[in-house]
N, C-alpha and C positions, 0 to 999 in steps of 0.2 A: 504494500500500500504506500502510495506516495503522500508526502506532506506538502504544505504550502511553501516551504522553504527549500525544497529539493530542486537541484539544477536540472534543466532540460536542454538537450542538444538540438539546436535549431541553426538554420542558415541565415546569416546576417545579410540582408539585401543591400546594405550600404557598402559593404566591403567584399561580399561574395564568399566569405569564409564560414566554415562550420564552427560554432562556438557553444560552450556550455554556460548558461546563465539562468538565474532565478527570475521567473516572470514577476512583473510588478502587479498585474491583475490578470485573472482568468475568469472567463464567462462562457456559457454555452451559446452557440449560434445555430439556430435550427429554423428552417421554414415550417410553416404551420402544417402539422400532421405528418411530418417526416423526421427521420433520424438526422440529427445534426452533428456538429463537431464542437470541440472546445478550442477557443481562441485565447491566446495569451498576449499581453502587452509587454514588450521588452525594450530595454535601452541598450544601444550598441556601446560596448566599452571603448571602442576605438574612436568613433565619430561623435558619440553623445546623442545621436538621433534616435527617436522612438520608432518602433515598427511592431507589426502584429504577425504572429505565426501560429500554426496549429500545434497544440500540445496533445499528449496521449489522453485517451478517453478516460483512464482511471485517475487522472490528475484532479485533485479537489478544486472546487470553485473558490477563489480567493479574491478579496478586494483590497 
């Protein structure tokens, strides 16, 4: 089971590198009546820009 402070491996779109970082916020994103995904808000450690990426389905919702 993952916790809200666990690192997630995602691709940083600002640099193109794969990084491991803790998401700032995680929320479900689902169209009405269908299975959705969980999205996380991340901050790039290199550029400081914010980006969103998919996180694993078993990651808890955090704010």
